[in-house]
N, C-alpha and C positions, 0 to 999 in steps of 0.2 A: 569199679562204676567210676570212681573219681578220674581215671585215666580217659574214659570214654569221652566225657564231657568239656575236656580242655584241648585246645588245639596244640600240636605239637608244632615246632620251628619249621619243619619241613612242610607241613600243610598250609601254613602263613605264605611262606615264601612262593609255594605252588599258586595259590587265590591270586597273589600279588602279580604274579608272572602271566597268569592268564587275564587277568584284568587289564595289564598293560597290552597284551597281545591282541584282545578285543579292540581297544582303543585305539592300537596303531592301525590294525585292519579297516576299522570305521573310517579313519582318518584318509588313508590311501583311497578307499572307495569313494568319499565325498569328492576329494580332491579330482580324482578321475571323473566324475560325473560331471563337475563345474566345468572342467577344462573341455569336455566332450562337447557341452551346450555350448561353450564360449565359442570354439572353432565351429561348430556347426552354425551359427548365426554369422552373417556377413557382417554386420556391423555392431560391433561390440561397444560397451559404454563408453569407453574411452579413446573411440575413433574420432578424429576431427572431421569436420564438416568438410565436403570437397576432397577427401582423402585421396582418390584416385582420378580427380577431375583434372581438366588442363589448367595452367597457370593463370590465364585468364579469368576462367571461371571461378576459380579461387579467389581471386583477388575481387571480383563481382560479389560473392557471397559474403565476404568480409566487411565490404563496404556496405552492403544494404543492412547487415547485422549491426553495424556500429551505428547506423541512422535510425535504428528503433529505439535506443535510449534518448534521442531528441523530439519522439514525438509526444506531444503534450496536449491532451484534450479533455474538456470537461463537459459532459451534455447538459442540456437543460434538466433540470432534475424534474420541474412541476409545468408542466404547459397550461396557458391559460382556462382550456375546458377541461382540466382535470377534475374528475369526481372527487377526489379527496378533499380540495379545495373547498368544495361545496359542503362538506362533514364540517369544516370550521364555522361555518356561516350559520348553521343550524343551532337554534338556542337549545340549552340544555343536552349537549351532547354526553354520553356516558363516558366515553373514552378520553384520555389524554392524547391531545395532538402535537406536543414538543417537537417531535421529528418533522412536521410539515413546516413549522417556523422555522426550524432550521434550514429546511429545504428551500424555503423562500427567502431567506437572509442571503444563501450563497446564490442564489439566481438574480438577487436585486442588484448584484453587482455589475450584471450586464447591462440591465435596464435604467442604470442609474442616470446615464447622460455624461459621466466623466469622461473626457478625451484621453483615455488610457494609449491609445495608440501613438498619438503625435506626443506624449509626453515620456512613455516608457523606454527604456532601453532596449527591451525585447517586444517590438511591436507584434509578434506572430500570436501570442497568446498570454491572457491573463490568467494564470493558474495559481492555485494555491500559494507557492512560496513567491512567485512573482507578484502577486497581489501585496502580500505581506512587505517584500521589499519597495514596491511603489510607496506604500504607505510611510514606511520609514525613511524614504528619500525625500518625501515632502516635509519632513522636519528640517532638511538641511535649507540654508539660506539661498543655495543655488537653485532651488526649485522654482518653476514659473508661479506656483501657489504661495507666494511668500506671505500671504495675509492669513493663511490658516493657522487656527490656533492649535497649540500642542495637545489641550484636553481633547479637542474634537478627534484629532488624530489617535489620542489614547483610546477615546471612547470607540472608535471605529475597529481599533486593533483587537481591543477587549472583545467587542462585540462579534468579530470574524473568527478569534481564536475559539471563543466559546459555542459559537454556532459550528464551526468546523471539526473541533477535536475536543470539545467540552464533554466534560461528563455530569455536569449539574444540569439542573432545568434550563431550558431555554425556551421560554413560553413567549406569550403576547406582548407582555411588557418590554422584555428583553429586545425582542422584534421591532417594536415600535421605536424604542430606544435608538437601536442600531439604524433603522430606516431613517428616522430623523437626522441624524449624523451623517449617513451618506447622502440625503437630499441636501444638507447643509453645504456638505463638501462640493456637491455638484453644481450649487447656486454660485460658488465664488468662481 
């Protein structure tokens, strides 16, 4: 009985050989199926755009795709008649509307009256990084806003960063502080 329960060396070798054979056959089958589907599809995953197109068309495609990176647009987040703004004015609102104050802070940049287009290096748009660099450029002595205090710019930078990227609370008090600093900069 003891010899029936134990595997002999020949049986172990046969099991390993059959396992290897099954693995190799499955590998060959899967590779064949993958190649079959890749050949069947006209455009594989690594075919460049405009592969069989004329040279002029290829250049036009590459030119237009390179321009996509330069597109910068920030939509207005809250319109004047947005019903969410009316929820802010209702007394005793049960919900926390911190996200609305963040949206109002980002929209306040456009309506502030600061002449960005005349002062900025990039007058096309004043989106995220451009506004931050605009504020940092105001610190320089060569800026037309020479009388601006550094703590005012720091307040604006902190408010903008916390409204746009911050994880903490950005409520009414933070918004009013940011709005006052923005109005003070516009008055200069």
